[in-house]
N, C-alpha and C positions, 0 to 999 in steps of 0.2 A: 742384397746380403753376400757375402764373399764367401764363394763354395769351392774354389778350385783347390787349394791346397791339400782340403780333406775328403774331396769329391762329394761333398753332400749331396748336390744336385741329385745325384741317380739315388737318393735315398729319402726323398720329397716325393708327395702325392702329385700328380699333373695337376695343373689349373682348370677348376672345373667349367662347365660350360657357362656361357653368360647369362645371366638372370636380369637380363635390360627390361624384359615385360613386368616383373614384380617391381620396378623401382617406380612404373606408370601406373600400376594395379595401387599402390601404398599412396602415391601421390593423388590419385583419383578418390581414394576413401577419403582422406583428409580433407579432401574440396568435398565432398559429398556429407562429412560429419562437420563441418563449420557450416554448410547451407542448412542444413536441418536442425541443428542445437545452436544456432545463432539468430535463431527467427524471434520474435516478439511471443510466441506462443509458450516460450520457455523462461520461467523466473530467473532471475540474477540477482543477486544482490545489490540494493542501492536502485535497481530497476524498477519506478512505479509501472503496472500494468493493469490499467481498467481497475482504479482503486472504487470496490463497494464497500459500503458500511456492513460491519457482521450483523446477521440477522438470530433469534434467538426464540426459543417456545417460552410459553407464557411461564412455565415453571422456572424458566432460569433468570427471570425478569428480577429486578429490583423493588424491593417495597419502601424506599425510604422517602421520606415527603418532603414536598418543595414547596418553597413560600412563594416563587414567581415563575411565569409560566410563560415563553413565548414559542412563536411558530416561523419558524423559516421555511417556506414554500419552494424558495428559489435564490440563486446566487444574488445576493447584495441588496434582498428583500425581505425584511422583517414586520412581522404582526403582532402588535403589544397591544393589549386592549382596545382591539376594535381599529386600531389605525396603522397605517403602513407607515414605517420609516425604514431609513437606510442605517449603515453602520455608525456615521457618524450622529444622526439621531439615538440610534440605541446607545450608544455611551452617556450622552445624557440622561436618557431615561434609566437606565440602570444604577447611576451614580443616586438619582433622585429617590428610587426602589430603595436602594440599599443603605440609605443615609438613616445614622441612629439605631439600627438592629445590630447585633454581632449573629454571626454565623448563620447566614441566608444560603439556601440551595436555590439555583435556577436550574428550570427543566425545557429543555429546547426540545419541541418537535420539529423534527428536520422532515426533510424530503429526503427519501431514500436515494436519490441523484445528486444531492449534494455535495459539492467537492469538499474531499479533506483541509483544504485551505480556509475554506471558508468556517467550518468548525473550528480549525484554529484562531483564528479571527474574535471568533465569538469568546471562546476560553479566554484568550488576552483581555476582552472587552469586559467579561464580567469579573476577571481576577482583579482587574484595575479597578473596577466598580466597588470591591469588597468584598464579592461571593466567596464562600468557602468551596463550594462544589458546584459541579455543573454534570448534571445528568441528560442523557440524550437519548429521544425516544423517535424511532424512525417508524415510515410505513413500509410495507415490501413491495418491491417494483413488481410491476405484472410476472406471472409465471417463477417466483421464485417461492420455496417451501422454507418456513425457519427450521432451524436445526435443532434435532432433537437431543436433550443432554440427561 
């Protein structure tokens, strides 16, 4: 700044003492913030963290009737009428069950630890076979209590 012609330098406040330590405190606080809040324990949009199927109390469950029931105790394994089939076999079985009948609903008795991708594949197979609705029933994993609504 040019201060010589009007002698402005004599009217300015002196430069305060250096705050160099505050720079390091701010940098450390930012680093601590990113370490704590960038962990897998904080939910972020679009980040799946240990997905589990929701639980509901008995009063909040559905009373819709179903026409066909299957059990899915583990990924890739489906129990239908006493037989164990994979998803390719389930596709054929579902098409045979949905043949000639309108508005069929499918009940899937899924394990509480079943991944969401398996449920999505079962939904797709049921829709492809002609089922109009899919209901999911799960067993609660050990130690979990249902939600009270």
